DODRENMI-905981 format. One record per residue (C-alpha): x negated, y negated, z. Coordinates in steps of 0.5 Angstrom, whole numbers, padded with zeros to 4 digits, always signed. Layout:
# residues N
XYZ ...
# end
This chain:
# residues 398
+0462-0226+0017 +0465-0226+0010 +0471-0232+0010 +0470-0235+0017 +0465-0239+0021 +0462-0235+0027 +0466-0238+0033 +0460-0237+0038 +0454-0242+0039 +0448-0241+0039 +0446-0241+0046 +0451-0235+0047 +0448-0231+0042 +0442-0232+0045 +0444-0231+0053 +0441-0225+0056 +0448-0222+0057 +0448-0222+0050 +0441-0219+0048 +0442-0213+0053 +0448-0211+0050 +0445-0211+0043 +0439-0207+0045 +0445-0202+0048 +0449-0202+0041 +0442-0201+0038 +0439-0195+0041 +0447-0193+0041 +0447-0193+0033 +0440-0190+0032 +0443-0184+0037 +0450-0183+0033 +0446-0183+0026 +0446-0174+0028 +0453-0175+0029 +0456-0169+0023 +0460-0174+0020 +0454-0177+0017 +0452-0173+0010 +0457-0168+0012 +0456-0161+0009 +0463-0162+0006 +0462-0168+0003 +0455-0166+0000 +0459-0160-0004 +0465-0165-0006 +0460-0169-0009 +0456-0163-0013 +0463-0162-0016 +0464-0155-0012 +0472-0156-0012 +0477-0156-0018 +0480-0163-0019 +0486-0161-0016 +0482-0160-0009 +0479-0167-0010 +0486-0170-0011 +0488-0167-0004 +0482-0170-0001 +0483-0177-0004 +0491-0176-0001 +0489-0174+0005 +0483-0179+0006 +0489-0184+0004 +0492-0182+0011 +0486-0186+0015 +0486-0192+0009 +0494-0193+0009 +0494-0195+0017 +0488-0198+0019 +0490-0205+0018 +0495-0204+0023 +0490-0201+0028 +0486-0208+0026 +0493-0212+0027 +0494-0209+0035 +0486-0210+0036 +0487-0217+0035 +0493-0218+0038 +0489-0215+0044 +0483-0220+0044 +0481-0224+0050 +0480-0230+0047 +0480-0234+0041 +0473-0233+0039 +0475-0225+0039 +0481-0226+0035 +0477-0230+0030 +0472-0225+0029 +0477-0220+0028 +0481-0224+0023 +0475-0225+0018 +0476-0217+0018 +0483-0217+0017 +0483-0222+0012 +0478-0218+0008 +0482-0212+0009 +0489-0216+0007 +0486-0217+0000 +0484-0226+0002 +0492-0226+0003 +0494-0223-0004 +0498-0217-0003 +0495-0214-0010 +0488-0214-0007 +0490-0211+0000 +0486-0205+0001 +0492-0200+0002 +0495-0203-0005 +0488-0202-0008 +0488-0194-0005 +0495-0193-0007 +0493-0196-0015 +0487-0191-0015 +0492-0185-0013 +0497-0187-0018 +0491-0187-0023 +0489-0180-0022 +0496-0178-0022 +0499-0178-0015 +0504-0184-0015 +0507-0188-0007 +0512-0183-0007 +0509-0176-0008 +0503-0179-0003 +0508-0181+0002 +0512-0174+0002 +0505-0170+0003 +0503-0168+0010 +0498-0170+0014 +0493-0165+0016 +0492-0164+0024 +0485-0167+0025 +0487-0174+0022 +0494-0174+0025 +0489-0174+0032 +0484-0179+0029 +0490-0184+0028 +0494-0183+0034 +0487-0184+0038 +0486-0190+0035 +0493-0194+0036 +0492-0191+0043 +0485-0194+0045 +0487-0201+0041 +0493-0202+0044 +0492-0199+0051 +0484-0199+0052 +0480-0205+0053 +0478-0209+0047 +0471-0207+0047 +0474-0200+0047 +0478-0201+0041 +0472-0205+0038 +0468-0199+0039 +0473-0194+0035 +0474-0198+0030 +0467-0201+0029 +0461-0196+0031 +0467-0190+0031 +0469-0192+0024 +0466-0198+0019 +0459-0195+0021 +0461-0189+0017 +0463-0192+0011 +0456-0194+0007 +0455-0187+0008 +0461-0183+0007 +0464-0187+0001 +0459-0185-0004 +0460-0178-0004 +0468-0179-0004 +0466-0183-0011 +0461-0178-0014 +0466-0173-0013 +0472-0176-0016 +0466-0177-0022 +0465-0170-0022 +0472-0168-0022 +0473-0171-0029 +0479-0176-0028 +0481-0180-0034 +0482-0187-0033 +0481-0188-0026 +0482-0194-0022 +0475-0196-0018 +0477-0203-0016 +0478-0200-0009 +0472-0197-0008 +0468-0202-0011 +0471-0207-0005 +0466-0203-0001 +0459-0202+0000 +0455-0207+0003 +0461-0211+0006 +0463-0205+0010 +0455-0206+0014 +0457-0213+0014 +0464-0211+0018 +0460-0207+0023 +0455-0212+0024 +0461-0217+0026 +0463-0211+0030 +0457-0211+0034 +0457-0218+0036 +0464-0218+0038 +0462-0212+0042 +0456-0216+0045 +0460-0222+0047 +0465-0217+0051 +0461-0212+0054 +0458-0211+0061 +0454-0206+0063 +0459-0202+0067 +0462-0201+0060 +0457-0198+0057 +0459-0191+0059 +0465-0191+0056 +0463-0194+0050 +0458-0189+0048 +0464-0184+0049 +0469-0187+0045 +0464-0188+0039 +0462-0181+0039 +0469-0178+0040 +0471-0182+0034 +0465-0180+0029 +0467-0173+0032 +0474-0174+0031 +0472-0176+0023 +0467-0170+0022 +0473-0165+0025 +0477-0168+0019 +0471-0167+0014 +0471-0159+0017 +0478-0158+0016 +0478-0161+0009 +0472-0156+0007 +0476-0150+0010 +0482-0152+0006 +0479-0153+0000 +0474-0147+0001 +0481-0142+0001 +0484-0146-0005 +0481-0151-0009 +0474-0148-0010 +0471-0148-0017 +0470-0140-0019 +0463-0136-0019 +0466-0131-0024 +0470-0132-0031 +0473-0127-0035 +0478-0129-0039 +0484-0126-0034 +0484-0132-0029 +0492-0134-0027 +0490-0140-0023 +0489-0147-0024 +0482-0148-0026 +0477-0154-0026 +0477-0157-0033 +0470-0154-0035 +0472-0147-0032 +0479-0148-0037 +0474-0148-0043 +0470-0143-0041 +0476-0138-0039 +0479-0140-0046 +0474-0137-0050 +0473-0131-0046 +0480-0130-0046 +0480-0130-0054 +0474-0126-0054 +0477-0120-0049 +0483-0120-0053 +0480-0120-0060 +0485-0126-0062 +0483-0130-0068 +0488-0136-0066 +0485-0137-0059 +0478-0137-0062 +0480-0142-0067 +0482-0147-0061 +0476-0146-0057 +0470-0148-0062 +0469-0156-0064 +0469-0157-0072 +0463-0162-0071 +0459-0160-0077 +0453-0158-0072 +0457-0153-0069 +0453-0146-0068 +0453-0140-0066 +0447-0135-0064 +0450-0129-0062 +0446-0124-0059 +0447-0118-0065 +0443-0123-0068 +0442-0128-0073 +0445-0136-0072 +0451-0138-0075 +0452-0145-0076 +0459-0149-0078 +0466-0148-0075 +0468-0144-0082 +0463-0139-0081 +0463-0138-0074 +0471-0136-0074 +0469-0132-0080 +0463-0129-0076 +0468-0127-0070 +0474-0126-0074 +0469-0120-0077 +0467-0117-0070 +0475-0117-0068 +0476-0113-0074 +0471-0108-0072 +0473-0102-0068 +0469-0105-0062 +0472-0108-0055 +0468-0113-0051 +0470-0113-0043 +0465-0118-0040 +0465-0123-0035 +0461-0129-0034 +0458-0130-0028 +0451-0134-0024 +0454-0140-0027 +0451-0147-0027 +0456-0153-0030 +0452-0160-0031 +0457-0165-0033 +0455-0170-0039 +0458-0176-0042 +0462-0173-0047 +0462-0165-0045 +0458-0161-0041 +0453-0155-0041 +0453-0149-0038 +0448-0144-0037 +0449-0136-0034 +0450-0129-0035 +0455-0124-0037 +0456-0117-0035 +0461-0111-0037 +0462-0107-0043 +0462-0106-0050 +0467-0099-0052 +0464-0098-0060 +0469-0092-0063 +0471-0089-0056 +0463-0090-0053 +0463-0095-0047 +0456-0099-0047 +0454-0102-0040 +0451-0109-0043 +0448-0115-0040 +0447-0122-0043 +0444-0129-0042 +0448-0134-0045 +0448-0142-0045 +0453-0146-0048 +0455-0154-0050 +0462-0157-0050 +0464-0163-0052 +0471-0167-0052 +0475-0168-0058 +0481-0171-0057 +0480-0171-0049 +0480-0163-0049 +0473-0159-0048 +0471-0156-0054 +0465-0151-0055 +0459-0153-0060 +0454-0149-0059 +0453-0142-0056 +0447-0138-0055 +0447-0131-0052 +0441-0126-0052 +0441-0119-0049 +0438-0118-0043 +0435-0111-0045 +0432-0110-0051 +0433-0103-0051 +0441-0104-0050 +0441-0108-0056 +0438-0103-0060 +0443-0098-0059 +0449-0103-0060 +0445-0105-0067 +0445-0098-0069 +0453-0096-0067 +0454-0102-0072 +0450-0100-0077 +0453-0094-0077 +0460-0096-0078 +0458-0102-0083 +0455-0096-0087 
# end
């Protein structure tokens, strides 16, 4: 209990019935930890930055459809309490959810403020349709707290709900970090963690005081059903994100759909390279003094001016470059990101098409909120191809 005193006497908490119920719930918790809702594969992918910023927004918006009505479910459960002691236990949880009676600190308010900080205002949130698995969960929870016994309502909200938060929330928070939102309001997330374990412990206590052995089967079924529905939400969100919001595996400068910011920076480089557009290329590179370009055609070029000049000279040659960047690994840094991958495609020199393959690494930093390329290192995968191209270029120069 965080705010209210425990309403039960020590002899009640030491009774044979309480201890038997506690042992049942302890075994149940160990059994359900293998449910797919815990360490869910979708959450792991989200935390690794697998999905675009728009995809993360979509996930957080849908999760808000669970957060916002949660206090309503607690209120209904409290109204269904069989006695004052049970009502007192539920009140402690509700008091915290409602921000200690401060509207600005209510969990629904804090969650909406978090959404607003990433570009989703309240009106937009309310207009977005709720996915089917969340509608099913919310409707089933409301039915449980209104029409089932108090113990079953506790099972749905406690073991079937609060118990998932310490496991699931860190993945959501890491997914937000990977999405590189600017100035995100994190107060809602900061209010969770150990506190939710306390809520789960409170649910254990009140369940132990309101359960008999004949309830065990239905309690276990309710908890498993709740967790399974929550796992189904992650599965539905995964299906949607995989089809609409997955970060690309290949970049060639010809992409037309919205991209994560890191991939957009890569896209802009390849768009400039493919089109031979020196104006676009100027916008790609950082103007830092340490800017460097290690070209697969040989040499190290340093400084923004010299890097641009090197590209301008390349674009003036009768050379057409058409490559794609693949096997991409992005590592996000404090003020930028690194990218390691490979290139494949062709270089056409005076009508002669030559297949090429490169190993490529890059470093981008943020300048005025926009990613700019600071370092670029490229090398041929086959020395024979490099030598052939260098001979062609030497002939043109002569």
